C-alpha positions as CSV (number, residue, x, y, z in Angstrom):
1,M,192.8,55.5,228.7
2,Y,189.1,54.4,228.2
3,V,188.4,57.3,225.9
4,V,191.4,56.4,223.5
5,L,190.3,52.8,223.5
6,A,186.7,53.6,222.9
7,I,187.5,55.9,220.0
8,V,189.9,53.4,218.4
9,L,187.3,50.5,218.7
10,A,184.6,52.7,217.4
11,L,186.7,53.6,214.4
12,V,187.4,49.9,213.8
13,A,183.8,48.9,214.1
14,A,182.7,51.8,211.8
15,A,185.4,50.8,209.2
16,S,184.2,47.2,209.3
17,A,180.7,48.4,208.9
18,V,181.5,50.5,205.8
19,A,183.5,47.5,204.3
20,K,180.3,45.4,204.7
21,L,177.8,48.0,203.3
22,T,180.0,48.8,200.2
23,E,180.2,45.0,199.8
24,Q,184.0,45.0,199.4
25,E,185.0,41.7,197.7
26,T,187.4,40.5,200.5
27,V,184.7,40.9,203.1
28,M,181.9,39.2,200.9
29,E,184.2,36.4,200.2
30,G,184.6,35.8,203.9
31,M,180.9,36.2,204.5
32,R,180.2,33.6,201.8
33,T,182.7,31.2,203.3
34,V,180.9,31.2,206.7
35,G,177.4,31.3,205.0
36,A,176.6,34.8,206.4
37,E,176.1,36.7,203.1
38,G,172.3,37.1,203.8
39,I,172.8,39.1,207.0
40,V,175.7,41.3,206.0
41,R,173.5,44.4,206.3
42,W,172.4,43.4,209.8
43,L,176.0,42.9,210.9
44,A,177.0,46.2,209.6
45,L,174.1,47.8,211.4
46,A,175.1,46.1,214.7
47,E,178.7,47.3,214.2
48,L,177.5,50.8,213.6
49,V,175.2,50.8,216.6
50,G,178.2,49.4,218.7
51,A,180.4,52.3,217.5
52,V,177.8,54.9,218.4
53,G,177.4,53.2,221.8
54,L,181.2,53.4,222.5
55,I,181.3,57.1,221.5
56,V,178.2,57.9,223.5
57,G,179.5,55.9,226.5
58,I,182.4,58.4,226.8
59,W,180.1,61.0,228.0
60,V,177.2,59.1,229.6
61,E,177.1,57.7,233.1
62,P,177.0,53.8,233.0
63,I,173.5,52.6,233.6
64,A,174.5,49.2,235.1
65,S,176.8,50.6,237.7
66,P,174.0,51.3,240.4
67,L,172.1,48.2,239.4
68,R,175.1,45.9,239.9
69,L,175.7,47.4,243.5
70,V,172.1,46.8,244.4
71,W,172.1,43.2,243.0
72,C,175.3,42.3,244.7
73,S,174.4,43.7,248.0
74,T,171.2,41.6,248.2
75,S,173.0,38.4,247.3
76,S,173.8,35.8,249.9
77,S,177.1,34.8,248.2
78,P,180.2,35.8,250.2
79,S,182.2,36.8,247.1
80,A,179.2,38.9,245.9
81,R,179.1,40.8,249.2
82,T,182.8,41.4,249.1
83,F,182.5,42.7,245.5
84,A,179.6,44.9,246.6
85,S,181.5,46.4,249.5
86,A,184.6,46.9,247.3
87,T,182.4,48.7,244.6
88,A,180.7,50.8,247.3
89,T,184.1,51.8,248.7
90,S,185.6,52.6,245.3
91,S,182.6,54.6,244.3
92,R,182.9,56.7,247.5
93,R,186.5,57.6,246.8
94,S,185.7,59.0,243.4
């Protein structure tokens, strides 16, 4: 399910970026309305990077997963310890 969602969201982000880069009138009208016409190219770049990140994320192991486990297991909060043990249990199953 994640793969399908990632691909759909990447396509939507890429289409939005292309609309901004080609300065389609409806998009530019909205950007002028909110006062963001000066940063349209930067927004398009951010959307393209996000689209690439979604596609790359399909094949690359998450970086934050081991870090979250370490951070939660050193916390003194009972809910964090519960989350850490649940995360450790679920990672052992897979």
